[in-house]
C-alpha positions as CSV (number, residue, x, y, z in Angstrom):
1,X,-23.7,3.9,19.3
2,X,-24.6,0.3,20.0
3,X,-27.0,-1.7,18.0
4,X,-27.6,-5.2,16.8
5,X,-26.2,-8.3,18.4
6,X,-24.2,-10.2,15.8
7,X,-20.6,-10.2,14.9
8,X,-19.4,-11.3,11.5
9,X,-15.8,-12.6,11.1
10,X,-13.9,-13.2,7.7
11,X,-12.9,-16.8,7.2
12,X,-9.2,-17.5,7.6
13,X,-7.1,-18.1,4.3
14,X,-6.7,-21.9,3.7
15,X,-3.4,-22.9,2.2
16,X,-3.3,-24.9,-0.9
17,X,-0.9,-27.5,-2.2
18,X,-2.3,-27.9,-5.6
19,X,0.0,-27.1,-8.4
20,X,-0.5,-23.9,-10.1
21,X,-2.5,-22.5,-7.3
22,X,-0.7,-19.4,-5.4
23,X,-0.6,-19.7,-1.9
24,X,-2.3,-16.9,0.0
25,X,-0.5,-14.3,1.9
26,X,-0.6,-15.8,5.5
27,X,0.4,-12.7,7.0
28,X,-2.7,-10.6,5.6
29,X,-4.6,-9.2,8.4
30,X,-7.8,-10.7,9.5
31,X,-10.6,-8.2,9.5
32,X,-13.4,-8.6,11.9
33,X,-17.0,-6.8,11.4
34,X,-18.6,-6.1,14.7
35,X,-21.2,-3.9,16.3
36,X,-19.7,-0.7,17.4
37,X,-20.1,0.3,21.2
38,X,-19.7,3.6,23.1
39,X,-16.3,2.6,24.0
40,X,-15.3,3.0,20.3
41,X,-16.2,6.6,20.0
42,X,-12.6,8.1,20.2
43,X,-11.3,5.5,17.7
44,X,-14.3,6.4,15.3
45,X,-13.7,10.0,15.6
46,X,-9.9,9.4,14.8
47,X,-10.8,7.1,11.9
48,X,-13.3,9.8,10.4
49,X,-10.4,12.5,10.7
50,X,-8.0,10.0,8.8
51,X,-10.4,9.0,6.1
52,X,-13.1,11.8,5.8
53,X,-10.6,14.8,6.2
54,X,-12.4,16.4,9.0
55,X,-10.9,19.6,9.8
56,X,-10.5,21.0,13.5
57,X,-12.3,24.2,12.1
58,X,-15.6,22.7,11.1
59,X,-18.2,21.2,13.5
60,X,-18.0,17.7,12.3
61,X,-17.9,15.9,15.7
62,X,-20.7,17.9,17.0
63,X,-22.5,17.3,13.8
64,X,-21.9,13.5,14.3
65,X,-23.3,13.7,17.7
66,X,-26.3,15.6,16.8
67,X,-27.2,13.1,14.1
68,X,-26.5,9.8,15.8
69,X,-26.8,10.4,19.5
70,X,-29.4,13.0,19.9
71,X,-31.7,11.7,16.8
72,X,-35.5,12.1,17.7
73,X,-36.1,8.6,16.4
74,X,-33.3,6.9,18.4
75,X,-29.6,6.5,18.4
76,X,-27.8,5.3,15.2
77,X,-26.9,1.6,14.9
78,X,-23.1,1.4,13.8
79,X,-20.9,-1.3,12.7
80,X,-16.9,-1.2,12.7
81,X,-14.3,-3.0,10.9
82,X,-11.4,-4.1,13.1
83,X,-8.0,-5.3,12.0
84,X,-5.0,-5.9,14.3
85,X,-6.6,-4.1,17.3
86,X,-7.3,-0.9,15.5
87,X,-10.6,0.3,13.6
88,X,-10.2,0.5,9.8
89,X,-13.9,0.9,8.8
90,X,-17.1,2.3,10.0
91,X,-20.8,2.3,8.8
92,X,-23.5,4.1,10.3
93,X,-27.3,3.9,9.6
94,X,-29.3,6.9,10.9
95,X,-32.8,6.0,12.3
96,X,-35.8,7.3,10.6
97,X,-39.5,6.8,10.9
98,X,-42.4,7.3,8.1
99,X,-46.1,7.1,8.3
100,X,-47.9,5.2,5.7
101,X,-51.0,6.6,3.9
102,X,-53.2,4.5,6.4
103,X,-51.3,6.3,9.3
104,X,-49.2,3.3,10.4
105,X,-45.7,3.9,11.6
106,X,-42.9,2.7,9.4
107,X,-39.6,1.9,10.8
108,X,-36.4,2.8,8.7
109,X,-32.9,3.6,8.7
110,X,-30.9,5.8,6.3
111,X,-27.5,4.8,5.0
112,X,-25.3,7.8,5.8
113,X,-21.8,7.8,7.3
114,X,-19.2,5.4,6.1
115,X,-15.4,5.6,6.4
116,X,-12.5,3.2,5.5
117,X,-9.1,4.0,6.6
118,X,-6.5,5.0,3.8
119,X,-4.4,2.0,4.7
120,X,-7.2,-0.3,4.3
121,X,-8.7,0.7,0.9
122,X,-9.4,-2.0,-1.6
123,X,-10.4,-4.7,0.9
124,X,-14.0,-4.7,0.3
125,X,-14.7,-3.4,3.8
126,X,-17.6,-0.9,2.7
127,X,-19.3,-3.6,1.1
128,X,-18.8,-6.2,4.1
129,X,-20.0,-3.7,6.8
130,X,-22.9,-2.8,4.7
131,X,-24.1,-6.1,3.9
132,X,-23.1,-7.5,7.4
133,X,-25.5,-4.9,9.0
134,X,-28.5,-5.9,7.1
135,X,-29.3,-9.2,9.0
136,X,-29.2,-7.3,12.5
137,X,-31.2,-4.5,11.1
138,X,-33.8,-6.8,10.0
139,X,-33.8,-8.3,13.6
140,X,-34.4,-4.9,15.0
141,X,-37.4,-4.7,13.0
142,X,-36.2,-2.3,10.6
143,X,-38.6,-2.2,7.7
144,X,-36.2,-0.8,5.0
145,X,-32.9,1.2,4.4
146,X,-33.1,3.9,2.2
147,X,-30.3,6.6,1.0
148,X,-29.6,9.1,-1.8
149,X,-26.3,8.0,-2.8
150,X,-24.0,10.0,-5.3
151,X,-23.2,8.9,-8.9
152,X,-20.0,7.1,-7.8
153,X,-21.6,4.9,-5.0
154,X,-25.1,4.2,-6.6
155,X,-23.9,1.3,-8.8
156,X,-22.4,-0.4,-5.6
157,X,-25.8,0.0,-3.8
158,X,-27.6,-1.4,-6.7
159,X,-25.2,-4.5,-7.0
160,X,-25.8,-5.1,-3.4
161,X,-29.6,-5.4,-3.9
162,X,-30.9,-1.9,-3.4
163,X,-33.9,-1.1,-5.6
164,X,-33.8,2.2,-8.0
165,X,-36.7,4.5,-6.9
166,X,-35.7,7.3,-9.2
167,X,-34.8,10.9,-9.0
168,X,-36.8,12.8,-6.3
169,X,-38.8,15.4,-7.9
170,X,-37.5,19.1,-7.1
171,X,-38.3,22.5,-8.5
172,X,-36.6,25.7,-9.0
173,X,-37.7,29.3,-8.5
174,X,-35.3,32.0,-9.9
175,X,-35.4,35.3,-8.0
176,X,-35.5,37.3,-11.4
177,X,-33.8,37.7,-14.8
178,X,-30.6,39.4,-13.3
179,X,-30.0,36.3,-11.3
180,X,-30.2,33.9,-14.3
181,X,-26.4,34.0,-14.9
182,X,-25.6,32.9,-11.4
183,X,-28.2,30.2,-11.6
184,X,-26.6,29.0,-15.0
185,X,-23.3,28.7,-13.0
186,X,-24.6,26.7,-10.2
187,X,-23.4,23.3,-11.3
188,X,-21.2,22.5,-8.5
189,X,-22.2,20.6,-5.5
190,X,-23.8,22.6,-2.8
191,X,-21.7,23.6,0.4
192,X,-22.4,21.5,3.5
193,X,-22.4,24.2,5.9
194,X,-25.0,27.0,5.5
195,X,-24.6,30.7,5.5
196,X,-26.1,32.6,8.3
197,X,-29.0,35.1,7.7
198,X,-31.2,37.2,10.0
199,X,-34.3,36.6,7.8
200,X,-37.0,34.9,9.7
201,X,-36.5,33.2,13.2
202,X,-33.9,30.7,14.3
203,X,-35.5,27.1,13.7
204,X,-34.4,26.1,17.2
205,X,-36.4,29.0,18.6
206,X,-39.4,28.7,16.5
207,X,-39.8,25.0,17.3
208,X,-39.2,25.4,20.9
209,X,-42.9,26.6,20.7
210,X,-44.8,23.2,20.6
211,X,-48.1,24.9,19.9
212,X,-46.8,26.7,16.7
213,X,-45.5,23.3,15.5
214,X,-48.6,21.5,16.3
215,X,-50.8,24.1,14.6
216,X,-48.8,23.8,11.4
217,X,-48.6,20.0,11.4
218,X,-52.6,19.8,12.1
219,X,-52.9,21.7,8.7
220,X,-50.5,19.5,6.9
221,X,-52.1,16.7,4.4
222,X,-49.3,14.4,3.4
223,X,-49.9,13.0,-0.2
224,X,-48.2,9.7,0.3
225,X,-45.7,7.8,2.6
226,X,-43.9,10.8,4.6
227,X,-41.8,11.4,7.6
228,X,-43.5,10.9,10.8
229,X,-43.3,14.6,11.7
230,X,-44.2,15.8,15.3
231,X,-43.1,19.0,17.3
232,X,-40.3,17.0,18.8
233,X,-39.0,15.8,15.6
234,X,-39.0,19.4,14.0
235,X,-37.3,20.7,17.0
236,X,-34.5,18.1,16.8
237,X,-34.1,18.1,12.9
238,X,-33.6,21.8,12.4
239,X,-31.8,22.6,15.7
240,X,-28.2,22.2,14.6
241,X,-26.7,25.6,14.7
242,X,-24.0,25.6,12.0
243,X,-26.8,24.6,9.6
244,X,-28.6,27.9,10.2
245,X,-32.0,26.8,9.5
246,X,-34.7,29.7,9.7
247,X,-38.5,29.6,9.8
248,X,-40.7,32.2,8.2
249,X,-44.7,32.5,8.5
250,X,-46.8,31.5,5.5
251,X,-50.4,32.3,6.3
252,X,-52.2,32.2,9.6
253,X,-50.5,28.8,10.7
254,X,-48.2,27.8,8.0
255,X,-44.4,27.7,8.2
256,X,-41.7,27.6,5.8
257,X,-38.2,26.4,6.8
258,X,-35.2,27.3,4.8
259,X,-31.4,27.7,4.8
260,X,-29.0,29.5,2.6
261,X,-26.0,27.6,0.9
262,X,-23.6,28.5,-1.7
263,X,-23.8,26.2,-4.8
264,X,-21.0,27.4,-7.4
265,X,-21.6,31.1,-8.4
266,X,-25.2,31.0,-6.9
267,X,-26.6,31.5,-3.4
268,X,-29.3,28.9,-3.0
269,X,-32.4,29.2,-0.7
270,X,-33.1,25.5,0.0
271,X,-36.8,25.3,1.1
272,X,-36.7,22.4,3.4
273,X,-40.2,22.2,4.7
274,X,-43.5,23.9,3.9
275,X,-46.0,23.0,6.7
276,X,-49.7,23.8,7.1
277,X,-49.8,26.7,4.3
278,X,-51.5,26.6,0.9
279,X,-49.7,27.4,-2.4
280,X,-50.5,31.0,-2.3
281,X,-49.1,31.3,1.1
282,X,-46.0,29.4,0.2
283,X,-45.4,31.6,-2.9
284,X,-45.5,34.7,-1.0
285,X,-43.3,33.3,1.9
286,X,-40.6,32.2,-0.7
287,X,-40.8,35.5,-2.5
288,X,-40.2,37.2,0.7
289,X,-37.2,34.9,1.4
290,X,-35.7,35.7,-2.0
291,X,-36.0,39.3,-1.8
292,X,-34.7,39.6,1.9
293,X,-31.8,37.4,1.5
294,X,-30.7,38.1,-1.9
295,X,-30.7,34.6,-2.9
296,X,-30.4,33.8,-6.7
297,X,-33.0,31.2,-6.6
298,X,-34.9,28.7,-4.2
299,X,-35.3,25.0,-4.6
300,X,-38.0,22.8,-3.1
301,X,-39.2,19.1,-3.5
302,X,-42.0,16.9,-3.2
303,X,-45.0,16.4,-5.7
304,X,-47.3,18.8,-4.2
305,X,-45.0,21.5,-4.1
306,X,-43.9,21.2,-7.8
307,X,-47.5,22.9,-8.7
308,X,-46.5,26.1,-7.0
309,X,-46.6,29.2,-9.2
310,X,-43.2,30.4,-10.0
311,X,-41.5,26.9,-9.4
312,X,-40.3,25.1,-12.5
313,X,-39.5,21.4,-12.5
314,X,-35.8,20.6,-12.4
315,X,-35.4,16.8,-12.7
316,X,-31.8,16.6,-13.2
317,X,-31.2,18.4,-9.9
318,X,-33.2,15.8,-7.8
319,X,-31.1,13.4,-5.6
320,X,-31.3,9.7,-6.7
321,X,-33.4,7.7,-4.2
322,X,-32.4,3.9,-3.4
323,X,-34.3,1.5,-1.2
324,X,-33.3,-2.0,0.4
325,X,-36.5,-3.7,1.6
326,X,-35.9,-5.8,5.0
327,X,-39.0,-6.5,6.8
328,X,-41.3,-4.6,4.5
329,X,-41.3,-6.1,1.2
330,X,-41.0,-4.0,-2.2
331,X,-39.5,-0.9,-3.6
332,X,-42.1,2.0,-3.7
333,X,-42.8,4.2,-6.7
334,X,-42.0,7.8,-6.5
335,X,-45.8,8.6,-6.6
336,X,-46.2,6.7,-3.4
337,X,-43.8,9.1,-1.5
338,X,-44.4,12.5,-0.2
339,X,-40.8,13.6,0.8
340,X,-39.7,17.3,1.3
341,X,-36.0,18.4,0.8
342,X,-35.6,18.2,4.7
343,X,-36.2,14.4,4.4
344,X,-33.5,14.1,1.6
345,X,-30.8,16.6,2.4
346,X,-27.5,15.0,2.8
347,X,-26.6,14.1,6.2
């Protein structure tokens, strides 16, 4: 989990003899921000258990390894906060890669995992880790940082200089009138782990067939800046078992990638990708998914996909997207991006 080359150290407190000025607590621990190394892994896992509530019954550690060690775009650069010889903070940036409209490759990272030990709350560790990593990321040639913060953390990112791109466009297709009450009750956050289903083919098996992925990708026409998709990327992105991604055909060479999750009272079919298929083929495939799984509704994203018959725009459901320019200047408009839900799902 190495990355970058610079360590950042908090200045030591300086005593004052001026009248009316309180002396600082000289016993306050010094917190050092540094790049994480492979030797930190056990301490990082222990920190995440203590601060994020990782349960032994959930595959969080395997999920962490899949995201940050096995990522198709490269290992995640990470930074830690250390105090008195123990880790009290963590910040991890997931490597990502985009293609611009002209086909050029754009290097990015996504601000994902962060943890602060309960004993070290209120000391500004999250901010120091995040801002302290930016110079190193710039030196690595990272063009920008992007993420989809929740309503509580979004103001903090904006204060740190992130730009507000807006809410990513999403659309919903209700399975039928009798499913409407469940959809109206789907106001809670979606479950992290997917529900298993036998509909379609396991994505790990489907994308093991490189030719299948290549045919679908060859027929895909991005409408803006988009993830740099390849057969290898798809094989990694949808391979983590507990997320239960499935693939169904859509037309002769098209594919739809989906998973099932509970959201409040509703069962949601998240349409993560539609590759190499026209609107009619996707519409039929999504209809088959809804009928076969019993899902109450399907949700999809991206400007092109919002025009599919049967889907209705749901702007309040779209995740907020923020952007921090590093090497590449400027914050894009939503219209410049063509991002599927698979690009924006919470990691």
